[in-house]
Biopython code that builds the backbone (N, CA, C, O; Angstrom):
import numpy as np
from Bio.PDB.StructureBuilder import StructureBuilder

atoms = [
    (1, "UNK", "N", (-57.838, 12.036, -13.092)),
    (1, "UNK", "CA", (-57.465, 12.524, -11.784)),
    (1, "UNK", "C", (-57.329, 11.315, -10.845)),
    (1, "UNK", "O", (-58.226, 10.474, -10.808)),
    (2, "UNK", "N", (-56.266, 11.214, -10.113)),
    (2, "UNK", "CA", (-56.079, 10.073, -9.209)),
    (2, "UNK", "C", (-57.180, 9.996, -8.153)),
    (2, "UNK", "O", (-57.509, 10.994, -7.512)),
    (3, "UNK", "N", (-57.742, 8.804, -7.981)),
    (3, "UNK", "CA", (-58.754, 8.594, -6.965)),
    (3, "UNK", "C", (-60.174, 8.850, -7.423)),
    (3, "UNK", "O", (-61.111, 8.561, -6.679)),
    (4, "UNK", "N", (-60.369, 9.381, -8.620)),
    (4, "UNK", "CA", (-61.713, 9.662, -9.121)),
    (4, "UNK", "C", (-62.224, 8.468, -9.924)),
    (4, "UNK", "O", (-61.445, 7.628, -10.375)),
    (5, "UNK", "N", (-63.530, 8.407, -10.092)),
    (5, "UNK", "CA", (-64.113, 7.364, -10.923)),
    (5, "UNK", "C", (-63.805, 7.639, -12.383)),
    (5, "UNK", "O", (-63.388, 8.737, -12.753)),
    (6, "UNK", "N", (-64.016, 6.631, -13.195)),
    (6, "UNK", "CA", (-63.784, 6.789, -14.623)),
    (6, "UNK", "C", (-64.862, 7.666, -15.244)),
    (6, "UNK", "O", (-65.979, 7.752, -14.734)),
    (7, "UNK", "N", (-64.514, 8.314, -16.347)),
    (7, "UNK", "CA", (-65.448, 9.146, -17.096)),
    (7, "UNK", "C", (-65.298, 8.810, -18.572)),
    (7, "UNK", "O", (-64.223, 8.416, -19.024)),
    (8, "UNK", "N", (-66.371, 8.968, -19.305)),
    (8, "UNK", "CA", (-66.356, 8.735, -20.740)),
    (8, "UNK", "C", (-66.419, 10.089, -21.434)),
    (8, "UNK", "O", (-67.419, 10.799, -21.327)),
    (9, "UNK", "N", (-65.360, 10.445, -22.140)),
    (9, "UNK", "CA", (-65.301, 11.701, -22.879)),
    (9, "UNK", "C", (-65.569, 11.365, -24.343)),
    (9, "UNK", "O", (-64.999, 10.417, -24.882)),
    (10, "UNK", "N", (-66.445, 12.152, -24.987)),
    (10, "UNK", "CA", (-66.808, 11.875, -26.369)),
    (10, "UNK", "C", (-66.846, 13.172, -27.177)),
    (10, "UNK", "O", (-66.951, 14.268, -26.625)),
    (11, "UNK", "N", (-66.760, 13.018, -28.473)),
    (11, "UNK", "CA", (-66.920, 14.145, -29.395)),
    (11, "UNK", "C", (-67.965, 13.765, -30.429)),
    (11, "UNK", "O", (-68.234, 12.586, -30.657)),
    (12, "UNK", "N", (-68.549, 14.778, -31.049)),
    (12, "UNK", "CA", (-69.556, 14.538, -32.074)),
    (12, "UNK", "C", (-69.056, 15.064, -33.414)),
    (12, "UNK", "O", (-68.074, 15.803, -33.475)),
    (13, "UNK", "N", (-69.730, 14.683, -34.464)),
    (13, "UNK", "CA", (-69.376, 15.160, -35.796)),
    (13, "UNK", "C", (-69.520, 16.676, -35.874)),
    (13, "UNK", "O", (-68.781, 17.334, -36.606)),
    (14, "UNK", "N", (-70.466, 17.230, -35.124)),
    (14, "UNK", "CA", (-70.686, 18.674, -35.120)),
    (14, "UNK", "C", (-69.631, 19.449, -34.335)),
    (14, "UNK", "O", (-69.641, 20.680, -34.342)),
    (15, "UNK", "N", (-68.726, 18.749, -33.661)),
    (15, "UNK", "CA", (-67.652, 19.415, -32.935)),
    (15, "UNK", "C", (-67.878, 19.560, -31.449)),
    (15, "UNK", "O", (-67.024, 20.112, -30.755)),
    (16, "UNK", "N", (-68.994, 19.086, -30.937)),
    (16, "UNK", "CA", (-69.258, 19.183, -29.501)),
    (16, "UNK", "C", (-68.406, 18.156, -28.750)),
    (16, "UNK", "O", (-68.131, 17.065, -29.248)),
    (17, "UNK", "N", (-68.007, 18.532, -27.567)),
    (17, "UNK", "CA", (-67.275, 17.627, -26.685)),
    (17, "UNK", "C", (-68.119, 17.420, -25.442)),
    (17, "UNK", "O", (-68.603, 18.387, -24.854)),
    (18, "UNK", "N", (-68.302, 16.179, -25.036)),
    (18, "UNK", "CA", (-69.112, 15.875, -23.869)),
    (18, "UNK", "C", (-68.419, 14.894, -22.955)),
    (18, "UNK", "O", (-67.391, 14.312, -23.301)),
    (19, "UNK", "N", (-68.995, 14.722, -21.785)),
    (19, "UNK", "CA", (-68.415, 13.829, -20.795)),
    (19, "UNK", "C", (-69.555, 13.165, -20.021)),
    (19, "UNK", "O", (-70.461, 13.844, -19.540)),
    (20, "UNK", "N", (-69.506, 11.864, -19.906)),
    (20, "UNK", "CA", (-70.469, 11.113, -19.106)),
    (20, "UNK", "C", (-69.753, 10.621, -17.853)),
    (20, "UNK", "O", (-68.729, 9.943, -17.932)),
    (21, "UNK", "N", (-70.305, 10.973, -16.704)),
    (21, "UNK", "CA", (-69.701, 10.575, -15.435)),
    (21, "UNK", "C", (-70.754, 9.895, -14.573)),
    (21, "UNK", "O", (-71.951, 10.136, -14.728)),
    (22, "UNK", "N", (-70.300, 9.055, -13.676)),
    (22, "UNK", "CA", (-71.235, 8.410, -12.754)),
    (22, "UNK", "C", (-71.195, 9.152, -11.422)),
    (22, "UNK", "O", (-70.164, 9.702, -11.034)),
    (23, "UNK", "N", (-72.318, 9.158, -10.739)),
    (23, "UNK", "CA", (-72.393, 9.811, -9.445)),
    (23, "UNK", "C", (-71.911, 8.861, -8.367)),
    (23, "UNK", "O", (-71.949, 7.641, -8.530)),
    (24, "UNK", "N", (-71.456, 9.439, -7.259)),
    (24, "UNK", "CA", (-70.894, 8.659, -6.163)),
    (24, "UNK", "C", (-71.967, 8.076, -5.242)),
    (24, "UNK", "O", (-71.749, 7.037, -4.618)),
    (25, "UNK", "N", (-73.137, 8.746, -5.153)),
    (25, "UNK", "CA", (-74.153, 8.274, -4.218)),
    (25, "UNK", "C", (-75.560, 8.525, -4.768)),
    (25, "UNK", "O", (-75.754, 9.295, -5.708)),
    (26, "UNK", "N", (-76.506, 7.870, -4.168)),
    (26, "UNK", "CA", (-77.913, 8.042, -4.534)),
    (26, "UNK", "C", (-78.376, 9.466, -4.213)),
    (26, "UNK", "O", (-79.219, 10.015, -4.922)),
    (27, "UNK", "N", (-77.833, 10.062, -3.154)),
    (27, "UNK", "CA", (-78.191, 11.436, -2.795)),
    (27, "UNK", "C", (-77.816, 12.413, -3.905)),
    (27, "UNK", "O", (-78.579, 13.334, -4.198)),
    (28, "UNK", "N", (-76.648, 12.224, -4.527)),
    (28, "UNK", "CA", (-76.243, 13.081, -5.646)),
    (28, "UNK", "C", (-77.202, 12.925, -6.818)),
    (28, "UNK", "O", (-77.574, 13.912, -7.453)),
    (29, "UNK", "N", (-77.597, 11.711, -7.102)),
    (29, "UNK", "CA", (-78.526, 11.458, -8.204)),
    (29, "UNK", "C", (-79.845, 12.180, -7.947)),
    (29, "UNK", "O", (-80.359, 12.873, -8.825)),
    (30, "UNK", "N", (-80.389, 12.020, -6.749)),
    (30, "UNK", "CA", (-81.658, 12.669, -6.409)),
    (30, "UNK", "C", (-81.534, 14.189, -6.468)),
    (30, "UNK", "O", (-82.418, 14.866, -6.991)),
    (31, "UNK", "N", (-80.439, 14.722, -5.932)),
    (31, "UNK", "CA", (-80.247, 16.172, -5.914)),
    (31, "UNK", "C", (-80.182, 16.735, -7.330)),
    (31, "UNK", "O", (-80.891, 17.691, -7.645)),
    (32, "UNK", "N", (-79.340, 16.155, -8.189)),
    (32, "UNK", "CA", (-79.176, 16.692, -9.536)),
    (32, "UNK", "C", (-80.401, 16.441, -10.406)),
    (32, "UNK", "O", (-80.677, 17.232, -11.308)),
    (33, "UNK", "N", (-81.139, 15.369, -10.163)),
    (33, "UNK", "CA", (-82.389, 15.142, -10.890)),
    (33, "UNK", "C", (-83.400, 16.234, -10.553)),
    (33, "UNK", "O", (-84.044, 16.783, -11.447)),
    (34, "UNK", "N", (-83.537, 16.548, -9.276)),
    (34, "UNK", "CA", (-84.462, 17.603, -8.861)),
    (34, "UNK", "C", (-83.999, 18.978, -9.330)),
    (34, "UNK", "O", (-84.821, 19.801, -9.733)),
    (35, "UNK", "N", (-82.701, 19.234, -9.282)),
    (35, "UNK", "CA", (-82.175, 20.515, -9.755)),
    (35, "UNK", "C", (-82.449, 20.685, -11.246)),
    (35, "UNK", "O", (-82.877, 21.753, -11.683)),
    (36, "UNK", "N", (-82.203, 19.639, -12.021)),
    (36, "UNK", "CA", (-82.472, 19.705, -13.462)),
    (36, "UNK", "C", (-83.950, 19.988, -13.722)),
    (36, "UNK", "O", (-84.282, 20.798, -14.587)),
    (37, "UNK", "N", (-84.829, 19.334, -12.989)),
    (37, "UNK", "CA", (-86.266, 19.531, -13.176)),
    (37, "UNK", "C", (-86.659, 20.973, -12.873)),
    (37, "UNK", "O", (-87.438, 21.563, -13.621)),
    (38, "UNK", "N", (-86.139, 21.551, -11.793)),
    (38, "UNK", "CA", (-86.496, 22.919, -11.414)),
    (38, "UNK", "C", (-85.940, 23.947, -12.394)),
    (38, "UNK", "O", (-86.639, 24.885, -12.778)),
    (39, "UNK", "N", (-84.685, 23.771, -12.798)),
    (39, "UNK", "CA", (-84.075, 24.728, -13.731)),
    (39, "UNK", "C", (-84.746, 24.620, -15.097)),
    (39, "UNK", "O", (-84.942, 25.637, -15.763)),
    (40, "UNK", "N", (-85.099, 23.415, -15.527)),
    (40, "UNK", "CA", (-85.782, 23.233, -16.812)),
    (40, "UNK", "C", (-87.115, 23.974, -16.830)),
    (40, "UNK", "O", (-87.508, 24.509, -17.867)),
    (41, "UNK", "N", (-87.811, 24.011, -15.699)),
    (41, "UNK", "CA", (-89.089, 24.713, -15.659)),
    (41, "UNK", "C", (-88.899, 26.231, -15.704)),
    (41, "UNK", "O", (-89.802, 26.947, -16.136)),
    (42, "UNK", "N", (-87.739, 26.735, -15.265)),
    (42, "UNK", "CA", (-87.465, 28.176, -15.294)),
    (42, "UNK", "C", (-86.988, 28.648, -16.660)),
    (42, "UNK", "O", (-87.204, 29.805, -17.022)),
    (43, "UNK", "N", (-86.348, 27.776, -17.417)),
    (43, "UNK", "CA", (-85.828, 28.127, -18.735)),
    (43, "UNK", "C", (-86.537, 27.306, -19.806)),
    (43, "UNK", "O", (-86.110, 26.191, -20.105)),
    (44, "UNK", "N", (-87.604, 27.832, -20.385)),
    (44, "UNK", "CA", (-88.263, 27.084, -21.457)),
    (44, "UNK", "C", (-87.361, 27.027, -22.692)),
    (44, "UNK", "O", (-86.527, 27.913, -22.878)),
    (45, "UNK", "N", (-87.511, 26.007, -23.536)),
    (45, "UNK", "CA", (-86.655, 25.877, -24.706)),
    (45, "UNK", "C", (-86.816, 27.061, -25.667)),
    (45, "UNK", "O", (-87.904, 27.623, -25.788)),
    (46, "UNK", "N", (-85.747, 27.428, -26.336)),
    (46, "UNK", "CA", (-85.772, 28.565, -27.252)),
    (46, "UNK", "C", (-86.642, 28.307, -28.476)),
    (46, "UNK", "O", (-87.317, 29.216, -28.959)),
    (47, "UNK", "N", (-86.633, 27.084, -28.976)),
    (47, "UNK", "CA", (-87.390, 26.782, -30.191)),
    (47, "UNK", "C", (-88.815, 26.322, -29.895)),
    (47, "UNK", "O", (-89.569, 26.029, -30.823)),
    (48, "UNK", "N", (-89.193, 26.254, -28.633)),
    (48, "UNK", "CA", (-90.550, 25.881, -28.281)),
    (48, "UNK", "C", (-90.781, 24.386, -28.143)),
    (48, "UNK", "O", (-91.870, 23.970, -27.747)),
    (49, "UNK", "N", (-89.797, 23.579, -28.455)),
    (49, "UNK", "CA", (-89.941, 22.133, -28.371)),
    (49, "UNK", "C", (-89.585, 21.676, -26.959)),
    (49, "UNK", "O", (-88.643, 22.190, -26.356)),
    (50, "UNK", "N", (-90.328, 20.725, -26.440)),
    (50, "UNK", "CA", (-90.079, 20.203, -25.101)),
    (50, "UNK", "C", (-88.696, 19.568, -25.030)),
    (50, "UNK", "O", (-88.314, 18.788, -25.903)),
    (51, "UNK", "N", (-87.953, 19.908, -23.987)),
    (51, "UNK", "CA", (-86.581, 19.440, -23.844)),
    (51, "UNK", "C", (-86.502, 17.918, -23.736)),
    (51, "UNK", "O", (-85.644, 17.300, -24.366)),
    (52, "UNK", "N", (-87.370, 17.318, -22.958)),
    (52, "UNK", "CA", (-87.331, 15.862, -22.809)),
    (52, "UNK", "C", (-87.709, 15.147, -24.099)),
    (52, "UNK", "O", (-87.157, 14.091, -24.407)),
    (53, "UNK", "N", (-88.648, 15.717, -24.857)),
    (53, "UNK", "CA", (-89.005, 15.119, -26.139)),
    (53, "UNK", "C", (-87.832, 15.191, -27.110)),
    (53, "UNK", "O", (-87.602, 14.260, -27.881)),
    (54, "UNK", "N", (-87.087, 16.300, -27.072)),
    (54, "UNK", "CA", (-85.910, 16.452, -27.928)),
    (54, "UNK", "C", (-84.831, 15.429, -27.565)),
    (54, "UNK", "O", (-84.265, 14.779, -28.444)),
    (55, "UNK", "N", (-84.553, 15.293, -26.274)),
    (55, "UNK", "CA", (-83.521, 14.356, -25.836)),
    (55, "UNK", "C", (-83.906, 12.905, -26.098)),
    (55, "UNK", "O", (-83.030, 12.054, -26.252)),
    (56, "UNK", "N", (-85.190, 12.614, -26.149)),
    (56, "UNK", "CA", (-85.649, 11.241, -26.341)),
    (56, "UNK", "C", (-86.170, 10.998, -27.754)),
    (56, "UNK", "O", (-87.009, 10.121, -27.959)),
    (57, "UNK", "N", (-85.689, 11.754, -28.717)),
    (57, "UNK", "CA", (-86.198, 11.655, -30.083)),
    (57, "UNK", "C", (-85.917, 10.286, -30.700)),
    (57, "UNK", "O", (-86.816, 9.676, -31.279)),
    (58, "UNK", "N", (-84.703, 9.806, -30.585)),
    (58, "UNK", "CA", (-84.340, 8.529, -31.196)),
    (58, "UNK", "C", (-84.529, 7.350, -30.258)),
    (58, "UNK", "O", (-84.919, 6.267, -30.695)),
    (59, "UNK", "N", (-84.261, 7.543, -28.994)),
    (59, "UNK", "CA", (-84.413, 6.483, -28.001)),
    (59, "UNK", "C", (-84.757, 7.142, -26.670)),
    (59, "UNK", "O", (-84.303, 8.254, -26.402)),
    (60, "UNK", "N", (-85.545, 6.482, -25.839)),
    (60, "UNK", "CA", (-85.898, 7.090, -24.552)),
    (60, "UNK", "C", (-84.653, 7.423, -23.729)),
    (60, "UNK", "O", (-83.755, 6.595, -23.579)),
    (61, "UNK", "N", (-84.613, 8.614, -23.214)),
    (61, "UNK", "CA", (-83.493, 9.067, -22.403)),
    (61, "UNK", "C", (-83.838, 8.817, -20.941)),
    (61, "UNK", "O", (-84.732, 9.459, -20.388)),
    (62, "UNK", "N", (-83.136, 7.893, -20.326)),
    (62, "UNK", "CA", (-83.380, 7.620, -18.916)),
    (62, "UNK", "C", (-82.057, 7.389, -18.217)),
    (62, "UNK", "O", (-81.086, 6.930, -18.819)),
    (63, "UNK", "N", (-82.038, 7.713, -16.953)),
    (63, "UNK", "CA", (-80.853, 7.577, -16.110)),
    (63, "UNK", "C", (-79.706, 8.476, -16.559)),
    (63, "UNK", "O", (-78.539, 8.161, -16.329)),
    (64, "UNK", "N", (-80.045, 9.610, -17.208)),
    (64, "UNK", "CA", (-79.045, 10.588, -17.626)),
    (64, "UNK", "C", (-79.527, 11.967, -17.204)),
    (64, "UNK", "O", (-80.677, 12.328, -17.457)),
    (65, "UNK", "N", (-78.665, 12.731, -16.570)),
    (65, "UNK", "CA", (-78.996, 14.087, -16.138)),
    (65, "UNK", "C", (-78.226, 15.057, -17.024)),
    (65, "UNK", "O", (-77.026, 14.885, -17.239)),
    (66, "UNK", "N", (-78.905, 16.065, -17.533)),
    (66, "UNK", "CA", (-78.294, 17.041, -18.429)),
    (66, "UNK", "C", (-77.538, 18.085, -17.600)),
    (66, "UNK", "O", (-78.148, 18.948, -16.969)),
    (67, "UNK", "N", (-76.225, 17.995, -17.610)),
    (67, "UNK", "CA", (-75.396, 18.912, -16.840)),
    (67, "UNK", "C", (-75.469, 20.344, -17.331)),
    (67, "UNK", "O", (-75.319, 21.275, -16.540)),
    (68, "UNK", "N", (-75.700, 20.541, -18.638)),
    (68, "UNK", "CA", (-75.812, 21.906, -19.170)),
    (68, "UNK", "C", (-76.999, 22.633, -18.554)),
    (68, "UNK", "O", (-76.921, 23.828, -18.268)),
    (69, "UNK", "N", (-78.086, 21.921, -18.352)),
    (69, "UNK", "CA", (-79.255, 22.546, -17.720)),
    (69, "UNK", "C", (-78.960, 22.841, -16.259)),
    (69, "UNK", "O", (-79.322, 23.909, -15.766)),
    (70, "UNK", "N", (-78.316, 21.929, -15.563)),
    (70, "UNK", "CA", (-77.965, 22.169, -14.158)),
    (70, "UNK", "C", (-77.041, 23.375, -14.029)),
    (70, "UNK", "O", (-77.164, 24.148, -13.078)),
    (71, "UNK", "N", (-76.120, 23.545, -14.969)),
    (71, "UNK", "CA", (-75.187, 24.675, -14.936)),
    (71, "UNK", "C", (-75.893, 26.013, -15.133)),
    (71, "UNK", "O", (-75.348, 27.048, -14.751)),
    (72, "UNK", "N", (-77.080, 26.020, -15.714)),
    (72, "UNK", "CA", (-77.830, 27.265, -15.909)),
    (72, "UNK", "C", (-78.360, 27.829, -14.596)),
    (72, "UNK", "O", (-78.866, 28.950, -14.567)),
    (73, "UNK", "N", (-78.251, 27.074, -13.519)),
    (73, "UNK", "CA", (-78.667, 27.566, -12.212)),
    (73, "UNK", "C", (-77.935, 28.852, -11.868)),
    (73, "UNK", "O", (-78.535, 29.782, -11.329)),
    (74, "UNK", "N", (-76.643, 28.915, -12.175)),
    (74, "UNK", "CA", (-75.861, 30.114, -11.844)),
    (74, "UNK", "C", (-76.235, 31.315, -12.703)),
    (74, "UNK", "O", (-75.896, 32.445, -12.353)),
    (75, "UNK", "N", (-76.926, 31.096, -13.818)),
    (75, "UNK", "CA", (-77.357, 32.197, -14.683)),
    (75, "UNK", "C", (-78.700, 32.783, -14.264)),
    (75, "UNK", "O", (-79.109, 33.829, -14.767)),
    (76, "UNK", "N", (-79.375, 32.117, -13.354)),
    (76, "UNK", "CA", (-80.688, 32.588, -12.907)),
    (76, "UNK", "C", (-80.539, 33.819, -12.024)),
    (76, "UNK", "O", (-79.489, 34.039, -11.421)),
    (77, "UNK", "N", (-81.605, 34.624, -11.954)),
    (77, "UNK", "CA", (-81.626, 35.759, -11.035)),
    (77, "UNK", "C", (-81.556, 35.230, -9.600)),
    (77, "UNK", "O", (-81.990, 34.112, -9.318)),
    (78, "UNK", "N", (-81.005, 36.048, -8.699)),
    (78, "UNK", "CA", (-80.843, 35.618, -7.305)),
    (78, "UNK", "C", (-82.170, 35.233, -6.644)),
    (78, "UNK", "O", (-82.206, 34.230, -5.932)),
    (79, "UNK", "N", (-83.276, 35.988, -6.847)),
    (79, "UNK", "CA", (-84.546, 35.546, -6.231)),
    (79, "UNK", "C", (-84.992, 34.166, -6.719)),
    (79, "UNK", "O", (-85.521, 33.375, -5.938)),
    (80, "UNK", "N", (-84.782, 33.871, -8.013)),
    (80, "UNK", "CA", (-85.163, 32.557, -8.537)),
    (80, "UNK", "C", (-84.231, 31.474, -7.991)),
    (80, "UNK", "O", (-84.666, 30.359, -7.703)),
    (81, "UNK", "N", (-82.934, 31.817, -7.851)),
    (81, "UNK", "CA", (-82.009, 30.860, -7.262)),
    (81, "UNK", "C", (-82.431, 30.513, -5.840)),
    (81, "UNK", "O", (-82.417, 29.347, -5.445)),
    (82, "UNK", "N", (-82.808, 31.534, -5.075)),
    (82, "UNK", "CA", (-83.248, 31.292, -3.697)),
    (82, "UNK", "C", (-84.514, 30.458, -3.661)),
    (82, "UNK", "O", (-84.669, 29.599, -2.793)),
    (83, "UNK", "N", (-85.428, 30.704, -4.605)),
    (83, "UNK", "CA", (-86.682, 29.946, -4.671)),
    (83, "UNK", "C", (-86.400, 28.477, -4.955)),
    (83, "UNK", "O", (-86.955, 27.598, -4.295)),
    (84, "UNK", "N", (-85.539, 28.207, -5.935)),
    (84, "UNK", "CA", (-85.197, 26.825, -6.275)),
    (84, "UNK", "C", (-84.451, 26.171, -5.109)),
    (84, "UNK", "O", (-84.709, 25.013, -4.779)),
    (85, "UNK", "N", (-83.534, 26.905, -4.489)),
    (85, "UNK", "CA", (-82.771, 26.363, -3.359)),
    (85, "UNK", "C", (-83.694, 26.016, -2.198)),
    (85, "UNK", "O", (-83.511, 25.001, -1.526)),
    (86, "UNK", "N", (-84.677, 26.863, -1.973)),
    (86, "UNK", "CA", (-85.633, 26.599, -0.895)),
    (86, "UNK", "C", (-86.445, 25.340, -1.184)),
    (86, "UNK", "O", (-86.704, 24.546, -0.280)),
    (87, "UNK", "N", (-86.844, 25.156, -2.439)),
    (87, "UNK", "CA", (-87.608, 23.958, -2.804)),
    (87, "UNK", "C", (-86.766, 22.693, -2.671)),
    (87, "UNK", "O", (-87.289, 21.611, -2.402)),
    (88, "UNK", "N", (-85.454, 22.841, -2.862)),
    (88, "UNK", "CA", (-84.558, 21.688, -2.721)),
    (88, "UNK", "C", (-84.084, 21.485, -1.287)),
    (88, "UNK", "O", (-83.454, 20.474, -0.980)),
    (89, "UNK", "N", (-84.383, 22.439, -0.407)),
    (89, "UNK", "CA", (-83.963, 22.335, 0.984)),
    (89, "UNK", "C", (-82.488, 22.631, 1.183)),
    (89, "UNK", "O", (-81.872, 22.125, 2.121)),
    (90, "UNK", "N", (-81.921, 23.440, 0.313)),
    (90, "UNK", "CA", (-80.501, 23.802, 0.377)),
    (90, "UNK", "C", (-80.387, 25.324, 0.298)),
    (90, "UNK", "O", (-81.376, 26.022, 0.075)),
    (91, "UNK", "N", (-79.162, 25.826, 0.485)),
    (91, "UNK", "CA", (-78.902, 27.242, 0.258)),
    (91, "UNK", "C", (-78.308, 27.399, -1.137)),
    (91, "UNK", "O", (-77.865, 26.423, -1.744)),
    (92, "UNK", "N", (-78.301, 28.626, -1.640)),
    (92, "UNK", "CA", (-77.752, 28.898, -2.964)),
    (92, "UNK", "C", (-76.268, 28.532, -2.993)),
    (92, "UNK", "O", (-75.787, 27.980, -3.983)),
    (93, "UNK", "N", (-75.554, 28.828, -1.937)),
    (93, "UNK", "CA", (-74.121, 28.511, -1.901)),
    (93, "UNK", "C", (-73.872, 27.004, -1.879)),
    (93, "UNK", "O", (-72.894, 26.538, -2.464)),
    (94, "UNK", "N", (-74.736, 26.233, -1.216)),
    (94, "UNK", "CA", (-74.589, 24.777, -1.209)),
    (94, "UNK", "C", (-74.779, 24.200, -2.609)),
    (94, "UNK", "O", (-74.044, 23.304, -3.024)),
    (95, "UNK", "N", (-75.773, 24.720, -3.333)),
    (95, "UNK", "CA", (-76.022, 24.243, -4.691)),
    (95, "UNK", "C", (-74.850, 24.607, -5.593)),
    (95, "UNK", "O", (-74.391, 23.779, -6.379)),
    (96, "UNK", "N", (-74.367, 25.834, -5.483)),
    (96, "UNK", "CA", (-73.218, 26.253, -6.289)),
    (96, "UNK", "C", (-71.990, 25.407, -5.976)),
    (96, "UNK", "O", (-71.223, 25.065, -6.876)),
    (97, "UNK", "N", (-71.803, 25.072, -4.712)),
    (97, "UNK", "CA", (-70.674, 24.240, -4.296)),
    (97, "UNK", "C", (-70.781, 22.838, -4.887)),
    (97, "UNK", "O", (-69.780, 22.286, -5.344)),
    (98, "UNK", "N", (-71.987, 22.252, -4.884)),
    (98, "UNK", "CA", (-72.174, 20.917, -5.455)),
    (98, "UNK", "C", (-71.904, 20.926, -6.958)),
    (98, "UNK", "O", (-71.294, 19.996, -7.486)),
    (99, "UNK", "N", (-72.356, 21.973, -7.645)),
    (99, "UNK", "CA", (-72.093, 22.081, -9.075)),
    (99, "UNK", "C", (-70.594, 22.205, -9.346)),
    (99, "UNK", "O", (-70.067, 21.585, -10.269)),
    (100, "UNK", "N", (-69.923, 23.003, -8.539)),
    (100, "UNK", "CA", (-68.476, 23.171, -8.702)),
    (100, "UNK", "C", (-67.741, 21.868, -8.402)),
    (100, "UNK", "O", (-66.787, 21.523, -9.099)),
    (101, "UNK", "N", (-68.171, 21.150, -7.384)),
    (101, "UNK", "CA", (-67.528, 19.884, -7.028)),
    (101, "UNK", "C", (-67.636, 18.856, -8.151)),
    (101, "UNK", "O", (-66.654, 18.197, -8.492)),
    (102, "UNK", "N", (-68.817, 18.723, -8.718)),
    (102, "UNK", "CA", (-68.999, 17.723, -9.778)),
    (102, "UNK", "C", (-68.242, 18.144, -11.033)),
    (102, "UNK", "O", (-67.745, 17.294, -11.771)),
    (103, "UNK", "N", (-68.151, 19.444, -11.277)),
    (103, "UNK", "CA", (-67.417, 19.951, -12.443)),
    (103, "UNK", "C", (-65.918, 19.691, -12.279)),
    (103, "UNK", "O", (-65.266, 19.231, -13.217)),
    (104, "UNK", "N", (-65.377, 19.976, -11.122)),
    (104, "UNK", "CA", (-63.934, 19.841, -10.914)),
    (104, "UNK", "C", (-63.514, 18.399, -10.622)),
    (104, "UNK", "O", (-62.344, 18.052, -10.784)),
    (105, "UNK", "N", (-64.438, 17.573, -10.202)),
    (105, "UNK", "CA", (-64.097, 16.186, -9.902)),
    (105, "UNK", "C", (-63.627, 15.441, -11.162)),
    (105, "UNK", "O", (-62.780, 14.551, -11.084)),
    (106, "UNK", "N", (-64.178, 15.807, -12.303)),
    (106, "UNK", "CA", (-63.853, 15.086, -13.532)),
    (106, "UNK", "C", (-63.215, 15.952, -14.612)),
    (106, "UNK", "O", (-62.359, 15.478, -15.359)),
    (107, "UNK", "N", (-63.620, 17.205, -14.701)),
    (107, "UNK", "CA", (-63.215, 18.014, -15.848)),
    (107, "UNK", "C", (-61.823, 18.611, -15.709)),
    (107, "UNK", "O", (-61.131, 18.772, -16.715)),
    (108, "UNK", "N", (-61.390, 18.943, -14.507)),
    (108, "UNK", "CA", (-60.111, 19.640, -14.381)),
    (108, "UNK", "C", (-59.208, 18.930, -13.409)),
    (108, "UNK", "O", (-58.083, 19.372, -13.174)),
]
sb = StructureBuilder()
sb.init_structure("model")
sb.init_model(0)
sb.init_chain("A")
sb.init_seg("    ")
for serial, (resi, resn, name, xyz) in enumerate(atoms, 1):
    if name == "N":
        sb.init_residue(resn, " ", resi, " ")
    sb.init_atom(name, np.array(xyz, "f"), 0.0, 1.0, " ", f" {name:<3s}", serial, name[0])
structure = sb.get_structure()
C-alpha cells in the first residue's frame, strides 16, 4: 500500500500465512501489549499449556505481539469487552477501531 511501512509476509510448511509489521509509535506498542495481556487472561489455552511458554519453546519470544490473540477481543462478550476497555482507559469502539486500522493498514 503506498505510504505504509514495509511488512514481512511469510508462509509455513503447515500452510499458515502470517505477516510481521512494525508499529508506528510507542503508544501503539504499549496499547497492543496491554490488550494482548488482557485478552490472553480471558481466553485460557485450549490444551492447558501456557501461551507464552508455547511461543517461547525454541527461543524466547520478545518484542512480538500476537495479533491473533488481540483479534479475539471482538469475540468476547460485551460486558467483558467493556471491562477490558475500562482497564485500558478506552471505549470498546476505540479498541475495535484500532484493531481495524492495524488490520487494514497492511493486510488490504
